[in-house]
C-alpha positions as CSV (number, residue, x, y, z in Angstrom):
1,M,0.0,0.0,0.0
2,T,1.2,3.5,-0.8
3,N,2.2,5.7,2.2
4,P,-0.8,8.0,2.8
5,I,1.5,10.9,3.9
6,E,4.4,11.7,1.6
7,E,6.7,14.5,2.7
8,G,8.0,16.4,-0.3
9,I,11.1,18.6,-0.6
10,A,11.5,21.5,1.7
11,E,12.8,24.5,-0.2
12,H,13.7,28.2,0.3
13,R,12.2,31.0,-1.7
14,G,14.0,34.2,-0.5
15,D,13.1,34.6,3.2
16,L,10.3,31.9,3.0
17,H,10.6,28.3,4.0
18,V,8.3,26.1,1.9
19,R,7.2,22.6,2.8
20,H,5.2,20.2,0.6
21,Y,3.2,17.1,1.5
22,L,1.1,14.8,-0.6
23,L,-1.8,13.1,1.2
24,R,-3.8,10.2,-0.1
25,L,-7.1,9.6,1.5
26,A,-9.5,6.8,0.8
27,R,-12.6,9.0,0.7
28,P,-14.0,11.1,-2.1
29,V,-13.3,14.8,-2.4
30,E,-16.8,15.8,-1.1
31,E,-16.0,13.9,2.2
32,V,-12.5,15.3,2.6
33,W,-13.4,19.0,1.9
34,P,-15.3,19.5,5.2
35,A,-12.2,18.5,7.2
36,L,-10.1,21.2,5.4
37,A,-12.6,23.9,4.8
38,T,-15.1,24.2,7.7
39,S,-14.8,25.4,11.2
40,A,-15.9,22.0,12.6
41,G,-13.5,20.1,10.4
42,L,-10.4,22.2,11.2
43,G,-11.2,22.0,14.9
44,E,-11.1,18.2,14.7
45,W,-7.4,17.9,13.6
46,L,-5.7,21.3,13.2
47,A,-6.9,24.0,15.7
48,A,-10.2,25.4,16.9
49,A,-11.5,27.9,14.4
50,E,-12.7,30.6,16.6
51,S,-14.0,32.4,13.5
52,F,-14.2,31.2,10.0
53,E,-15.8,32.8,7.0
54,P,-15.7,30.3,4.1
55,R,-15.1,32.6,1.2
56,L,-12.2,34.4,-0.5
57,G,-11.1,37.2,1.8
58,G,-13.0,35.7,4.8
59,A,-11.7,36.0,8.3
60,V,-10.0,33.0,10.0
61,A,-9.0,32.9,13.6
62,L,-7.3,29.7,15.0
63,G,-7.1,29.0,18.7
64,L,-3.6,27.9,19.4
65,P,-2.0,27.1,22.8
66,E,0.0,30.4,22.7
67,G,-3.1,32.5,21.7
68,T,-5.3,33.3,18.7
69,A,-3.7,33.5,15.3
70,R,-5.8,35.7,12.9
71,G,-5.7,35.6,9.2
72,R,-7.7,35.5,5.9
73,V,-8.9,33.0,3.3
74,T,-6.5,33.8,0.5
75,A,-7.7,31.3,-2.1
76,W,-11.1,29.5,-2.3
77,D,-12.5,27.2,-4.9
78,V,-15.1,24.9,-3.3
79,E,-14.0,21.2,-3.2
80,R,-10.8,22.1,-4.9
81,V,-8.6,24.8,-3.1
82,A,-8.6,26.1,0.4
83,E,-5.8,28.5,1.4
84,Y,-5.3,30.4,4.6
85,T,-2.7,33.0,5.4
86,V,-2.4,33.5,9.2
87,E,-0.2,36.0,11.0
88,G,2.9,34.4,12.5
89,R,2.1,31.1,10.7
90,G,2.4,31.9,7.1
91,R,0.3,30.5,4.2
92,I,-1.2,27.0,4.2
93,R,-2.7,25.7,1.0
94,F,-4.8,22.5,0.4
95,H,-5.3,21.5,-3.3
96,L,-7.7,18.6,-3.6
97,E,-7.9,16.2,-6.6
98,P,-10.0,13.1,-7.2
99,D,-7.9,9.9,-6.9
100,R,-9.0,6.5,-8.4
101,P,-11.0,4.6,-7.6
102,A,-12.8,6.8,-5.1
103,G,-10.2,8.6,-3.1
104,T,-8.7,12.1,-2.8
105,V,-5.2,13.4,-3.3
106,V,-4.4,16.5,-1.2
107,R,-1.4,18.6,-2.3
108,F,-0.4,20.6,0.7
109,T,2.0,23.6,0.8
110,H,3.1,25.6,3.8
111,E,5.1,28.8,3.3
112,S,6.5,30.5,6.4
113,E,9.3,32.8,7.5
114,Q,10.0,30.2,10.3
115,D,12.3,27.4,9.5
116,V,10.6,25.0,11.9
117,D,8.1,22.3,10.9
118,P,5.1,22.9,13.2
119,G,4.4,19.1,13.4
120,W,2.6,18.6,10.1
121,R,3.0,14.8,9.9
122,E,1.3,14.4,13.3
123,R,-1.5,16.7,12.3
124,F,-2.0,14.9,9.0
125,E,-2.2,11.6,10.9
126,R,-5.0,13.1,12.9
127,L,-6.6,14.4,9.7
128,L,-6.5,10.9,8.2
129,A,-8.1,9.4,11.3
130,V,-10.9,12.1,11.3
131,V,-11.6,11.5,7.6
132,E,-11.5,7.7,7.9
133,A,-13.8,7.8,10.9
134,D,-16.2,9.9,9.0
135,V,-16.9,12.1,12.0
136,L,-17.8,15.2,10.0
């Protein structure tokens, strides 16, 4: 079986540190999207979304242990692309594609000025568990 979480190459673009992951989930896009693009879904695996406006330019506020991180939805294409730019955290982008026979590939990119991985692999393991459990 293919590894459901593949870490890509980390690269530098000027002052930005860019990380890539490829996730393979055994659920169709319409079942994966809510975990990445709703307040309830993000709260299950990433962070509590204290505010979340699901539209381009909408507000996002994530409750983190060190406080609330505020930002904006910087790309939005329903069931295809969800991107959030959050102060102090950078830009996180989820690009969803159908995968055969009935799964989803998520191409994830994180751009940040910090050269520290904030624990994406562990978070993605929680994401896979949430999606597989079909709790949303």
